[in-house]
C-alpha positions as MATLAB code, in Angstrom:
seq = 'XXXXXXXXXXXXXXXXXXXXXXXXXXXXXXXXXXXXXXXXXXXXXXXXXXXXXXXXXXXXXXXXXXXXXXXXXXXXXXXXXXXXXXXXXXXXXXXXXXXXXXXXXXXXXXXXXXXXXXXXXXXXXXXXXXXXXXX';
ca = [
      46.359   14.390 -104.253;
      45.474   13.462 -100.199;
      47.219   16.191  -98.459;
      47.788   13.804  -95.114;
      50.020   11.572  -97.211;
      53.177   11.956  -96.497;
      55.278   13.044  -99.605;
      59.386   12.932  -99.827;
      58.924   15.718 -102.657;
      57.414   18.734 -101.734;
      53.998   20.340 -102.581;
      52.550   23.096 -104.499;
      49.827   25.413 -103.324;
      48.129   27.271 -106.107;
      46.563   29.899 -104.222;
      44.256   33.165 -104.820;
      44.640   35.909 -102.972;
      41.255   37.610 -103.299;
      40.982   41.099 -104.678;
      43.350   42.843 -102.449;
      41.380   43.300  -98.950;
      43.336   40.262  -96.380;
      40.213   39.292  -94.946;
      39.083   38.423  -98.107;
      41.928   35.528  -98.193;
      40.225   32.129  -97.799;
      40.969   30.274  -94.647;
      42.800   27.863  -96.718;
      44.622   30.015  -98.422;
      45.961   31.531  -94.661;
      46.818   28.249  -93.854;
      48.688   27.277  -96.963;
      51.104   31.002  -96.241;
      51.703   29.479  -92.822;
      52.504   26.167  -94.435;
      54.700   27.850  -97.024;
      58.563   27.777  -97.577;
      58.526   29.580 -100.600;
      55.946   32.225 -101.825;
      56.178   32.927 -105.420;
      53.411   36.235 -105.917;
      51.916   38.453 -108.139;
      51.997   42.517 -108.620;
      48.347   42.433 -107.567;
      49.020   40.562 -104.325;
      48.554   42.405 -101.253;
      52.109   42.209  -99.506;
      50.047   42.832  -95.968;
      49.040   38.787  -96.566;
      52.880   37.696  -95.929;
      52.312   38.279  -92.324;
      50.724   35.159  -92.166;
      53.833   33.158  -93.384;
      56.362   31.827  -90.658;
      59.795   33.491  -90.596;
      62.657   33.136  -92.633;
      60.089   32.269  -95.790;
      61.535   32.638  -99.041;
      59.347   35.285 -101.190;
      59.993   35.464 -104.948;
      58.111   38.728 -107.163;
      56.676   37.183 -110.271;
      55.620   40.485 -111.357;
      52.709   40.006 -114.193;
      51.490   43.388 -114.190;
      49.583   44.124 -117.053;
      51.963   44.056 -119.942;
      54.895   43.460 -118.012;
      56.256   40.169 -116.504;
      59.363   39.959 -113.917;
      59.341   36.531 -114.868;
      57.796   34.400 -118.064;
      55.401   32.011 -117.394;
      57.873   29.616 -118.421;
      60.197   30.438 -115.612;
      57.270   30.703 -112.787;
      56.597   27.143 -114.151;
      59.939   26.015 -113.771;
      60.953   27.560 -110.369;
      57.449   26.143 -108.820;
      59.050   22.479 -110.130;
      62.925   23.014 -109.225;
      61.187   24.075 -105.303;
      58.678   21.365 -104.638;
      61.534   18.895 -105.855;
      63.737   20.004 -103.767;
      61.242   19.132 -100.657;
      59.849   22.825 -100.459;
      56.288   23.385  -99.386;
      55.773   26.031 -102.294;
      52.590   28.859 -102.379;
      51.924   30.795 -105.698;
      50.094   33.463 -104.903;
      47.597   35.263 -107.489;
      45.257   38.337 -107.330;
      41.730   37.339 -107.581;
      41.112   33.532 -108.395;
      44.680   31.817 -109.826;
      41.713   30.459 -113.020;
      39.977   33.709 -113.311;
      42.275   35.897 -116.114;
      45.207   34.267 -114.159;
      47.631   31.205 -115.787;
      47.231   28.955 -112.904;
      45.923   26.266 -115.212;
      49.043   26.601 -117.200;
      51.032   26.009 -113.658;
      48.887   23.166 -112.708;
      49.298   21.462 -116.115;
      53.094   21.568 -115.765;
      53.117   20.274 -111.920;
      51.143   17.312 -113.337;
      53.293   16.441 -116.094;
      56.648   16.403 -113.795;
      54.740   14.853 -111.140;
      54.374   17.034 -108.742;
      51.584   17.174 -105.739;
      49.505   20.289 -105.767;
      46.551   21.836 -104.357;
      44.180   24.260 -106.066;
      42.703   27.086 -103.790;
      40.427   29.215 -105.189;
      40.067   32.778 -104.131;
      37.023   35.362 -104.205;
      37.756   37.136 -107.881;
      37.356   40.894 -108.247;
      33.739   40.510 -110.418;
      32.418   39.003 -107.619;
      33.847   41.058 -104.825;
      33.601   44.285 -106.353;
      29.653   44.305 -106.519;
      29.178   42.485 -102.753;
      31.417   45.961 -101.324;
      29.111   47.955 -103.611;
      25.729   46.745 -101.803;
];
């Protein structure tokens, strides 16, 4: 989907937050946070990334800690669709990359089936970031 096309519906950005260091968030990820009306974030996300959001952004904690989730995946999918249908720009902020050890594929599929425009913003996965720091 072309990001410059006007759309009466909202849009969802599936953003990888990287391995935790704010400086490893991609520029496109930062720009998505700056546009966001709603941010749905996971346990592994560094909350210092929220400083890129505009004032008044709605934040929703999804949990997603090993073996425990605050929200079920179905609830997260429904929230993404509901908020976007309400005309909101939604960022789904996930630790690492949304598709490596994440369920970004399921979220993308749910959005596609609901006719919601979405953009995938890859993140640096820990299996790539950690060796780079180790030298």
